[in-house]
N, C-alpha and C positions, 0 to 999 in steps of 0.2 A: 525564221523566228516569228513569234506571234506578236502582232501589234494590235492596238485598240483604237477604234475610230474616235476622234475627238468630238464628233457630233452626237453619235448614237451609242457609243461605247461597245459595239460588237467587235469580236476579235476577227482578225484577218491575218493571213500568212504573207510575209514580205521579207526581203533582205534589208539589212541596214542601209539607210540613205535612199532606198527605192521609193518611187511614187506609187501610191496604192489607191485603188478605187474601192471604196467600201462596198461589200456585197449586200449589205442590208439597206443602206440609205443612199448609195451611189455618190457619196462625197469623196473628193479627191484630197489626199494629204500625203505628206512625205513621212516614211517610216524613220524613226529616230536612229541615229548612228550608234547609240549605246543600247542599253537594256530596253526591252519592250514594255510599254505601259508604265503607269506610275507605280513606284515601289512603296510599299508601306513603310512608314517610319518606325524604326526600332527604338522603343523607349523602355526605360527601366520601370519596373513596377513602383508604385508609390511606396514610400517608406512606411513601415509599420510603426504606429505611434507607441511610444514606451511611456507607460504610466508608472508613477512611483507606487509601491505597495501601500495598501490602505493601513492606517495606523490601527494597532490592536487596542481594544478597549481596556482601560485600566480598571480592574475589578475593585480596587480600593476607592476610586473616586466616584464611581457610579453607584447610586443607591440600588440595592437589590430588592426584588419583589418579596423577599422573605420566604420562609419555609411554608410549604402547604400545611393547611390545618389538619392535624391528626397524623402527619408523617414526621417522625423524628429525623433530625439531621444526622445522617450516618457518619459524617466526618467528625462530629462532636461526641459520638457514642464511645464509651470506654472499651478498651480491649478486654477480651475474655482471658483471664489468667491461665486457664487450662489449655487454651489454644496456644498461648506463648510457650507454656511448659512442654506441650507436645512437640512443637517445632524444635525447641532447644534439645530435648532428649533425643529426638530423631537425628539431629545434627551430631550429637555426641555418640550415637550408635547404640543407644539403649532401646532396642527394637520393641520388645513387648510393652515396656512402660510407655513409649511414645504412641503405640497403637491404642492402648487403653485410654490414655489422656486425650488423644485426638477424638475418639468416639464419645467420650464424656463431654468434651467441649462442644461437639456438634449437637448433642442432645440439649445442652444448656442454651446454645445459641438459637436452636429451633423453638425452644420454649420461651425465650426472651422476646421474640417478635421484634427484632431490629433494635433492641435496647442496648445490645452489645455488638461488637464487630470482631472478626477474627476467624471466620469460617474457612477462608483460604489458608490461614496459618495451620488450622487443625487438619485440613486435608493434606497439606504438605508434610505435617508431622506424621500422619498415618502412612503416607507413601514412603517417607524416609524410614519409618519404623519397619515396614515390610521389607524394604531393601536391606536394612541392617540385619533383620532376622534371617533373610535368605543368605546373606553373606556369612553370618555366623554359623548357620546350619551347614553351609557348603564347606566352610573352613574346618568344622568339626568332623565332617565326613572325610575330607582329605586327610586330616590328622589320623583318624582311625584306620584308614586304608594304608597310610604310610607305616603306622605302628604294626599293623597286621602283616604287612609284607616284610618288615625287618624282623619280626618275631618268628616268622615261618622260615627264614633263611638260615 
């Protein structure tokens, strides 16, 4: 077993309880009857501190810096009625109407320079209009194919 000299700390080979002469400093000592050398103490890591979450600021109690000069507040801008109509007609499945209203709404919104909002509504109306138009054309094509196959039979 490996033992450590109590004077110089160098390691020496010895049996438990045997008298040992250190090879480095020639000190004489007795090897311990148990484990060789001092064993490091096993300690648990320190606990991680737990902090409560920071409180969120209340937007109603804190004064705001106000809007930038020249930039209209987008949350207070009115909705474009054509954008709303494009979305509603797209949901109802009126494809061509929804597409036309959507493009007209986008033209108005681009000309208004943020005086109105609803561009996302207009885009959604256009997309729904094209989906409705594709579904309508596909249904018509299937109906015509079905009618042609039954008429030829």
